[in-house]
C-alpha positions, -999 to 999 in steps of 0.1 A, spaced: -830 339 -411 -802 353 -388 -812 377 -362 -782 401 -362 -763 421 -387 -735 446 -381 -744 473 -356 -730 501 -336 -742 527 -311 -768 548 -329 -752 581 -315 -722 576 -336 -736 564 -369 -772 563 -381 -790 529 -384 -799 538 -420 -763 544 -429 -753 511 -413 -781 493 -433 -768 510 -465 -732 499 -459 -741 464 -448 -767 457 -473 -792 446 -446 -810 464 -417 -797 453 -382 -821 432 -361 -803 442 -328 -784 473 -319 -763 474 -288 -755 502 -264 -735 506 -233 -744 520 -199 -728 520 -164 -748 509 -134 -752 544 -119 -767 556 -153 -804 557 -163 -820 538 -191 -815 558 -224 -852 557 -234 -849 579 -264 -822 557 -278 -842 526 -272 -872 542 -289 -850 550 -319 -838 514 -321 -873 500 -318 -885 525 -344 -860 511 -369 -874 476 -364 -845 464 -343 -843 451 -306 -819 468 -283 -791 450 -264 -782 470 -233 -747 462 -220 -749 471 -182 -714 476 -167 -711 477 -129 -685 504 -125 -675 540 -128 -661 542 -164 -640 571 -156 -619 553 -129 -604 523 -146 -601 487 -135 -593 489 -98 -625 498 -81 -630 477 -50 -664 494 -45 -676 475 -75 -660 441 -68 -682 411 -75 -685 405 -38 -701 439 -32 -727 431 -59 -734 397 -45 -738 412 -10 -764 436 -21 -745 469 -20 -757 479 -55 -793 466 -51 -807 502 -53 -790 507 -87 -801 473 -100 -837 480 -87 -837 513 -105 -827 496 -138 -853 469 -133 -881 495 -128 -870 515 -158 -866 484 -181 -902 473 -170 -916 507 -179 -902 503 -215 -930 482 -232 -908 461 -256 -883 432 -254 -848 442 -242 -817 420 -241 -795 428 -211 -759 419 -212 -743 422 -177 -706 423 -166 -692 410 -199 -657 397 -205 -653 386 -169 -625 362 -180 -603 390 -191 -582 414 -169 -595 449 -177 -626 454 -156 -634 458 -119 -655 426 -123 -627 406 -139 -618 374 -122 -587 380 -101 -593 417 -99 -602 429 -63 -601 393 -52 -629 384 -75 -635 346 -79 -658 327 -103 -680 319 -73 -684 356 -67 -693 362 -104 -721 336 -104 -734 350 -71 -734 386 -84 -751 375 -116 -778 356 -97 -785 386 -75 -787 409 -106 -810 385 -123 -834 380 -94 -838 418 -89 -843 427 -125 -863 396 -135 -888 402 -107 -894 437 -119 -890 434 -157 -902 401 -173 -897 418 -208 -859 415 -202 -838 386 -216 -803 380 -203 -771 377 -222 -740 362 -206 -709 370 -226 -672 361 -219 -643 371 -240 -629 346 -265 -602 325 -250 -568 339 -261 -536 353 -248 -545 374 -217 -578 357 -209 -587 326 -188 -612 299 -193 -648 309 -186 -666 276 -180 -666 281 -141 -682 316 -145 -714 303 -162 -744 312 -139 -766 284 -155 -794 280 -180 -820 290 -155 -807 326 -154 -793 330 -189 -813 333 -222 -784 339 -247 -747 329 -246 -725 357 -259 -689 358 -269 -666 389 -276 -634 387 -298 -612 412 -315 -583 408 -339 -560 437 -327 -536 433 -355 -498 432 -356 -487 457 -330 -467 458 -297 -484 434 -273 -506 419 -301 -503 397 -332 -525 391 -362 -550 364 -353 -573 347 -377 -610 346 -371 -608 308 -368 -582 309 -342 -599 336 -323 -634 322 -321 -635 284 -328 -622 270 -295 -645 293 -275 -676 285 -297 -669 249 -292 -666 254 -254 -699 273 -253 -716 246 -272 -706 221 -245 -715 245 -217 -751 247 -228 -768 230 -258 -801 248 -249 -791 284 -254 -784 302 -287 -752 321 -291 -746 357 -302 -712 371 -311 -718 401 -289 -687 421 -300 -664 415 -330 -640 437 -348 -608 436 -368 -580 461 -370 -566 471 -404 -537 451 -416 -506 461 -435 -526 459 -467 -563 463 -473 -567 427 -484 -557 413 -450 -588 427 -432 -609 417 -461 -597 382 -459 -602 382 -421 -638 392 -425 -643 364 -451 -628 340 -425 -652 353 -399 -682 345 -419 -668 310 -426 -665 305 -387 -701 315 -380 -714 296 -409 -699 264 -395 -712 270 -359 -749 259 -358 -757 275 -325 -746 310 -336 -778 330 -340 -760 363 -351 -733 387 -345 -727 424 -336 -699 442 -353 -682 468 -331 -686 496 -357 -663 522 -342 -629 538 -348 -616 536 -313 -584 517 -301 -582 505 -337 -604 513 -367 -626 483 -360 -652 494 -386 -660 468 -413 -660 496 -439 -625 510 -431 -616 502 -468 -634 494 -500 -620 459 -499 -632 452 -464 -667 467 -471 -671 445 -501 -659 414 -481 -684 422 -454 -713 428 -477 -707 396 -497 -702 375 -465 -734 389 -449 -754 383 -480 -742 347 -483 -748 341 -446 -783 357 -446 -793 335 -476 -780 303 -460 -806 306 -432 -788 300 -399 -810 295 -369 -833 323 -358 
């Protein structure tokens, strides 16, 4: 059986409502935190109490200050300037008595974060060094943590991610993020196949020993309700044909776009049908 169904941050929508919309309870729920934050223990308790495993996305930045933050460059992390924050996270994660997946500095092959390759003179070598330092600090304190490395899908505006991979010895899951932003200035409608297939193939070549999670996925609404419904059907075809994909996490928010799978009756039905078919087919997990 697959390990993940559609999820969102529980503060925005209850897990029970998600389960009702999707037709299945989520196995993982993802939440986001900045490195100066503290572990949201109450939220983790809520997730665990609903039978799911939390994925904590830990972002090394001040989320109120945008991309250009040299104080959070990868070199500063690798040099130990944020060890106190990482040590604090390790201590807190160790005190929570259940398994946690930790996704650190995601989408490094994009251009929109302080840890992006090319921003603040960041290099792929810097990224691997920063990841290794983070891993050594948190692994030493919190053996209950499993680590998720997640680039963005290779598309317009991103670079390849192969040279950013820290290695199987410090990664437990391969992740991949991808969004269809729709037809709008600066973006064009992109099929799920075009968005994900090349990157999934690259991940499979990068490591055959680590399972893959689609750690963020969403689709904008199209000019007609059927377009998004068809995109969702296409997405399930993509993951059905990718043997290493253990599961996916739908970005269930109305944010830059209405990414939610239930933004229309047609897209909701497409999601429920695709998920039921995928669950019954028994991908790895």
